[in-house]
N, C-alpha and C positions, 0 to 999 in steps of 0.2 A: 827752745820754746819761747814764744813771744808773750810777754806779760801785758795785761790790760792797764792802761793809765787810769787809775781811779782818783786822780787828783782833780779831774774836771769832768763835767757831764759830756756825754757823747753828742756830736752835732746832730741836729734834727733832720738834716737832709731835705730833699725837695718833696713838696706835696705831690701825692699821686692822684691822678684824675679819677673821678667816679661818675658813672652814668646810671641814672635810675632806670629800671626796666620799663619797657613800653606798656602803656595802659591803653586798652581798647574799650570802647563804650558802645552801649546800645540802650535804647529806652523802650520799655514795654508799652502796650496800648493803655495800660492803667496809669502810666506816668512814672513807674518805678525805673530809676536809672541803675544800670548794671555796669560795673567796671571790672575788667579782668586783667590779670597779670600772670604770665607763665613763670614758674619757679621750679626747676626740675631737679634740684639737688637731692631731695628725699620724697618718698611717695605720700606726701601729705598735702592737704588743702586747708587753708584758713579762709573763712568767710566772715565778713562783718556786715551787719545791717546797721546803717547810720540813720537815726531818726533825729532831726534837728529840733528836739524839744527836751530840754534838761530842767535843772532846778529853777532856771530863770522863767520857765513857763508855769511854775506853781502859782495858783491863785494866792493873793496876798494873805488870806486867812488860812491857807492850807500849805504851809511850807512842808516839804517832804513828800508831796503827792506824786511827783514824777518818779522819785526813787522807789517808793513802795509799789507803784504800778509796775515798774520794770522788775522788781523783786518777785512779783506775783505771776509773771509770765510762765515760769517753769513749775508752778504749783498746780498743774492740771490744765489740759487743753484738749479740745475735741472730745474724743471718747477715752482719753487717757487721764488717769489720776496723777497726782504728784509723784507717787511711787512709780507708776508706769513710765512717766517721762524719764526719770533718772535711770530706771532699768533699761530703757531703750537706748539711752546715751551710753550706758555701760556695755551693752551688747556689741556696739560698733566701736568701742574704745575712743569715744569722742569727748572732748573737753568743751564745756559751755561757760562763757563768762558774760556778765552784764555789768556795764559801767555807766554810771550817770554822773555827768559833769554839769556845769552851769549852762552850757549851750546845747548839749546833745545827750541822747541815750544811745549806747552802742551795745549790740548783742553780738557776741563773737563765738564762732564754732571752729574748732580744729579737729579734723578727722582724717583717716586714711582716704586716699583718692578713690578706692573701690567702694567706700561707704558714703561717698559724697551725696548721692541722691537721698539715702535714708536720713542723713544728718540734716540736709536742707529742708526735707519734708517735715522733719520734727520742728525745726525753728519756725518754718512757715505756719505750722499749726499753732505754735505758741503766740505768734504775732496776730494771726487772723482769727483764731477761735479760743482765746483764753477763757477758762471757766470762771475765775474770780469767785470761788466758793467761800462762804462765810467762815467755815471751820478753818480753812487754810489761811484766810485773811487774819483771823484772830491769832493764830499761831505766829505768823510772820510779824504782825504788829507787836505782839508781846516780846519777841526777840529784839525788835528795834527799840522798844521802850527800855528793855534791860540794858541795851547798849548805850542808850542816852544816859541812863543812871550811872553806868560805869564812867562815861565821859565827864560827868560832873566832878569826879575825883582826879581827873587828868589835867593838870595845868596847861599843857600845850593845846588841848582841845578847847578848854575854856577861853584861852587867849584867841584862838582862831575864830571862835564863835562871836565873841564880843567885838573883835576887830572888824569882822564883816558887818556886824550890825551898826557900828558907829560910822564906818567908812561909807556904807551904802544905805543910809537911812531911807526907808520907804521906797526902796529900789529893788528890782528883781534879783540883783546880786547880793541882797542884804541878809541872806541866810545860807547856811551850809546845806548841801543836798539831803542830808539825813533828816532835816526838819527839826521840829520841837516836840516836847512831850504833850503840850496842850493840843497841838494840831493833830498828832497821831491818835490821841484819845478821842477826839471829836470826829475823826475820819470814818467814812462808811464805805462799804463795798460799792454802793451805787456811785459814789464820787469817783472811785477808781475806774469803774467801767466807763463813766462819762469822760474822764480824762483820756483814757485809752482811745475811745471812739473819736474824740476831737483831734488828737495829736498823732496817732499812728495811722498814717495814710501813705499809700504808694506814691502819690503825686509829689510828696516832699521828701521821700526817703531814697537812700542809695545803698545798693548791695554791692559789696566788693568781694571778689573771689580771687584768691591767689594760690597757685600750687602746681602740682605735677600733672597738668593736663593742658590741652590746647585752649586758646582763647574761645574757640567755638564750643568746645566741650564744656568749659566752665560756664559760659553764658547760657547754653542750652539747659544745663542742670538747674541753673538759677531760674530760668523761665518755667521749667516744669514744676518747680516747687512753688513759685510765687505768681504764676500766671493767673491764678484765680483771685488774687488780692485786688479788691475793688475799693475805690475811695468811698468813705462814708457819706451818706446823703446829707447829713447835718454837720459835717466836720468843719471846724473853723481853724484856720492856720494860727498857731501860736505866734505871739509877737516876735519879730526878728530882733535879736539883741542889738544889731547894728543901728536900730532906730532909737535905742534907749538914750535918754539925756543923762549925762554924768551929773551926779549930785554935787552940790556946793560943799566946800570943806566944812566940817563941823565947827561949831563955836568953841567948844572945849577941846583943847589939843592933848589933854592928859586924862586918862581914865584908869581907875584902880579896881580890880576885883579882889576883894579881901579874902585872904586865907590865913587864919590865925596861926602864928608860930611857924610859918613857912620858912625853911632854911634857904630856899632859892626863890628868885623871882623870874617868872616867864615874861619875856618881852616881845612885843610886836610894835614896830615903828614903820609907818609908811603912808602912802596916799594913793589916790586913783591916778593911774598912769596911762598906759598905752593899749590900744587894740591890736589884734594879731596882724592886721593888714597895714600897719604903719610903715611908711617908707624908711623909718629909722630902726626897723626890726634888727638888722644885723649889727648895727652900731650899738644898740641897746644890749644885745647879748654880750658883746665884748666888754662894754662898760660894766655890766654886772659881774663878769668874771674878775675884773680888776678890783672892783669895790668889795664884793662879798660872795662871789659865786664859786670860789674854790678855796682849798686850804690855805694857799699862799696869798690870798686876797688881803687887801689893806685892813678891813675890819676884823677878820679872823686873826691876823697876825698881831693886831693891836690888842684886842680884848682877850685873846687866849695866850699868845706867845709872850707878849711884852708885859701885860698887866696881870694875867692869871685870873681873870674874872670868871671865865667860862671854859667848858670843854670844847665849845665850838659856836661860832656865830656865822650866819649866812644870810644873803639877800637874794631876791629873785624878782623879776618881772613876770607876773602871771598874765599871759596873753590870752585874751578871749575875743569873741566877735565884737563886743563893746569894750571900751577901756577897762582893763583889769588893774589890780593893784600892784604897786611896787612895795615890797615888804621886807623888813629885816626880822629874823627870828633868832632868839637866843635865850638860854637859861643861865642866869648869873647868880652869884652869891648875893644873899639879901643885903649884906652890908655894903656891897659894891654896886648896888642897883643904880643909884643916881650917877655915880662916876661912869658906869658902863653906858648909860643913856647919853651922857655928855660927850663921851669919846665917840660914840657912834654918830651922833649929830655932827660933831666936828669933822669926821671923815667924809660925811655926805656933803658938807659945805666945801671942804677943801678940794674935792675932786673936780668941782666945777669952777673954782676960783684960783687960789694961790698954789695948789698942788695938782695941776692937770696931769693926765695920764702920760707916762713917759714911753719912749720907744720900746724899752725893755719890757715894760708892763703890757703894752699892746701885743708884742710878739708872744709873750707867755700866755696871756689870756686867750688870744686867738688860737694858739696851738692846742690849748685844752679843748677847744671846740672843733678843730679841724683834723687833728691827728687821730687816726683810727676812725674817722667819720664813716667809712663803709661798714664798720661793725654794727651800725644802727640798722642795717638792712640785710642781716645774715639769714633770717628765717622768713618763711611765708607770712607768719604773724607780724613780724616787723614791717614787712612791705605793705601788708594790708592796712596796718594802722597808719603808716605814712600816707598811703593813698586816701585814707579817711580824712586826714588833715587837709589834703588838697580839696576834697569835696566840701568839708565843713567850712573852711575859710576862703573858698573860691580862689585858690592859688593856682598858678600855671603848672602844667605838667612837668616843665623843666626846673621847677623850684629846687628840688634836691640836687639835681645835676649842677646847678649854678650856685649852690650854697657856698662851697669852698672858694670859687673865684671871687664871689662878692665879698667874702671875708678878707681875702688877700688884698682886695682893692682899698680897704680902709686904712686911714692914717690917723695919727694922734689927734689932728684937728677935728676929724669927724667924731671921734669918741668924746672929745671935750664939748663939741656942739650938742651931742646927745645928752651929756650930763647937764649942761646949762638948760636945755629945753625940757627934760623929763624928770629931773630930781629937783624938787622945789622945797627947800627947808621951811618956808613959811606955811606950807600946807601939810606938813608931816603931823600925824597924830601918833601918840604913844599910849599903848595899852600895857598895863603891868598887872600880872596875877601874882600877888604876894601879900605879906603882912603889912597892912596899912599903918599900924602903930609904929613899926620899925622904919617905914619908908617916908612917911609924910614930912618930917623935919628936913631931911636931905633933899627931897624932891622940890621943895619950895625954892631952893637956890637955882634951879634950872630955868626959872622964868618962863615956864610953859603955861602959866595961868593956874587958876584953881583946879585941883584934881576933882573930877566927878567920880563918885563911887557907883559902880554898876553891880546890881544884884542879879545873879543868874538863877532863874527859877527852873 
């Protein structure tokens, strides 16, 4: 019997090629774009309606309007009450999901292939004929207000909210999709109906259908359900985030949200970085894996394994249609807050100067992104959401097929150039949710300027 050699890691072997399945397209007379993909493994179909209006389309005085509008779509439509809608979904064993990000609203349906017509007809009814009843609105709004009250007591949520506000002052990205208490309390059903009328239009939307049927059958089912959807007479296209102007860095680089007697500090460190369509997308992904995107990244190994300041620290580039943030997230011991910030800033400076990415780090970070890559496309829903990315960000059809080859073409110099170009220590802002009295003396030594105190209402 041959024993395995456990003194060394097994070799990674060669990368296996991956080909994204064929996408076929047609456009209805109304302007609705339909994308279809055949996926025959199981008798399911996943359909996604992509509406390019998310939280960034919220009016400045009504943050959260896009999210609550989407939340109201299944609260009654056509001749169905809210209860009728969910009973209809249950009868066909369908799953309905609604996601609202900064750039888009996505309504997703997964159902058996034999129930596709009924499922799509129900989604079309929600989109074209929502009721927006006052009673249901009051209930949904109360639930969201209660959720906002809960988030007040959650340091990670507070840190995310303040970080977005400071980083994107007076900018469409300057709030979280859930909005604010003041906005929700002031909101009316008429405003929701008006937002829906302006932004939900077939001329700007894309329906993606993936599953166990032919391209023609999927497209025909979509046309039967949505063929009657017509553009609103007074609809105005929401602003395209690609036209947004990135805000200037804030004057104050350090902000504290006071939480008396907090045993830990919640950290957010970052700045405005890259849009999704940047030519440096692939290099930025690998850069992030080396810096803070995986357990063995530099920042996590420093703050967790070497110093013991935290259970985990991570970084990410949040890619959107307009430049999104680069951000570090960590929860650290209160007494180690200043040291943790200092170490994190030092790692960000080092990766672009005196400690550039090594060949070993490049290979390890790249492997984390490419090994098992086909697992991202195992189900019809996975494929539908991938196709939605192509539509939202105007990416080529071969994007996922060429992802791994483009990753393998990167070298250490490309990653270092990305670090130099897209991580700028002079623009980093630091948000800390913690005990101001404990933190203030040690934070002064960081030389980040005077700390501004942020009150969250």
